N, C-alpha and C positions, 0 to 999 in steps of 0.2 A: 504494500500499500504506500501511496506517496505521503510524504511527510513524516514517515516513521524512520527512526535511526537504528540501523542494524547493530545489534550487540555481538555478532560474530566477529572475531579478530580478523584483521586483514592479512594478506600473504605474509608481509614482513613480520608482523607480529606472531603469526603461527610459526614462522620459521625461527624467531627468536626464542619462543617458548620451547620448541623442539630441541633445540641444540643448547639451551641455557646451562643444562647440567653438565656439559662438556667444558664450560668456561674454566672452572677450577683446574681441570686437568691440563688445558691449553696454557693457562697461566703459568703452572708449575713446570711444564716442559719448556716454556719460553724462558723462565729464569734459569733453568739448568743450562740451556743452550747459551744463554749470555754468560753464565759463569765459566763454561768451557772456552768460549771466545776469549773471555778475559785472561783465562789461564794461558792459552796459546799466545796471547800478546804480551805476556809478562816479560819477555826478553827484549820487547821493543818500546816499553814504556818506563824503563828505568831513568832516574834523573839525569843521568850523564848522557842519555840519547835523546832527551826531550828537546825539541827545537822549535821555538816560537809559539804563536798562539795555537795552532792546531795541536801541537804535541801537549800542551797544557790542558786543553779540552779532553783529549784522548786519555791522559793519565789520570785526570780526575774522574772521568766516566768509568774507566777499568777499576780504580780504587773503590768506587761506590758499588758497581755491579757485581763485583767478585765476591762479596760478603766476607770471605775468610782470607783472601789473598792479600797480604800486606803490601800496599803500595803508598809510598810517602808522597801523595799529591800535594799536601799543604806545604811541606818542605820544598818541593819544587816551585810552587808559587813564590814562596819566600825568596828562594835563591834567584829567581828570575826577575824579582820586583825592581831591581835597579837597572835592568837592561830593557824592559818592556814597559809599556803603559800600564800603571797599576790598576787603573779602572777597567780597561779591557781585560787585562789579565785575571783580576778577582771576578769579573762578570762571567768570563768563560769557564773558570774553575767552577764557579757556583752552578752555571748551566749544565756543565758535564756532570757534576755530582747529583744534581737533583734529577736529571734524567736516568742516571745509573740507579738511584735508589728505588726504582720501580721493581727491581729484582726482589727486594725484601719483602715488599708488599705482595708480590706475586707468589712467593714461597708461602707466605701466611695464607692468602687466599686459596691457592691451589692445593695447600696441604690441610685445609680446614677439616675434611673428613678424617684425615689421619690423626689430627690433634684431637679429635672428638672421642677417639678410642682410649685416650689417656685419662685416667681418673683424676689426676691432679689438674689437668686442663679443663675437664668438666666441672670440677669444683670452683675453679677460678674464673671460668668464662663469664658468669653473670657480673663478677666485680670488674673484670677487664672491660666488658662492654659499657658498663655503667660509667666507668672511669673515662673511657674514649668518647662516649656521648657528651658527657659534662665538661671534661677538661682536655679532650683529644687534640683540639687545635691548638691550644696553649703548649701543651706537651710536645707536639710535633715541631712547633716553632722553635721552642727552646733547644731541643736536641738537634735541630737543623742549624741553628745560628751558632752554637757553641761547640767548638771541637770536643768530642767525646767518643768513647768506644761503644757506647750502648745504642747508637741510632738504629742499628740493624734489628735489634731485639724489639725496638718500638715499632719499627717498620712492619716486621713480622706479625707483631700483635695487632696492628691496624688492619693488616690483611685477614687475619683469622676472624675478626668480628665484622668484616666486610664494611669497614670505614669508607665513606664515599670516596671513590678514587679520585675524581677531579679535585675535591677538596683537599685530599691528601697531597696531590702533586702541587697545587697551588700554594699550600702552605710551605712545603718543603722548598719549592723553588724560591720563594721570598727569603727563607732562612739561610738557605745555602748561598744566595747571592750576597746577602749581608755578611755572612761569614768569610766568603771569598774576598770581598772588598776589604773588610777590616784587616785580614791577614796581609793582603798585598799592599795596603797603605801602610800598615804598621811596619812591615819589614822594609818597605821603600824608605821611609824617613827614618827608621831606626838604623838601617845599614849605612845610609849615607851621612849619618851624624858620626860614624866611626871613621876617623881620617886614615886608619891603616887598611880599611877594606876598600879595594878598587872596584 
């Protein structure tokens, strides 16, 4: 009848519903692939081989996406701060890191069903979800903007409780850019004040 709105889902919606259950698997596989790529690039992103802005972006991305691979991205930013523009340097480092942090979220999102099998996770999940809903944005911003070793844990936690991905990336992007700029400018002016450092 004319004037009636159909309640049947459209083609794209039906396709989305049908394949939605595979999203966690795809996210987990994607994170693992990125980790493997980061591991394969480990010999090409050492601080001694980083050259210019593309290298800074790459080493920052690899350091973030690898989760466990130790990559001294911020030390590289600091070391190059007297040779390159600190604003561009810090911005590219922050961009690379924020894009790479997708992997931690993907591990949490993709491994959600696996975490559900752990009694300790099932016990803590309501508290984690409540905390992320109330203070998740602030927590993500703080651990993004301040150098610390726990960001990956927070990123995985955000993925497990399915914290909105767009919000996650936006907050992490702002925090990482701030961190990159602070480190680049701090090292730039700090190093140049030392007369024996060329």
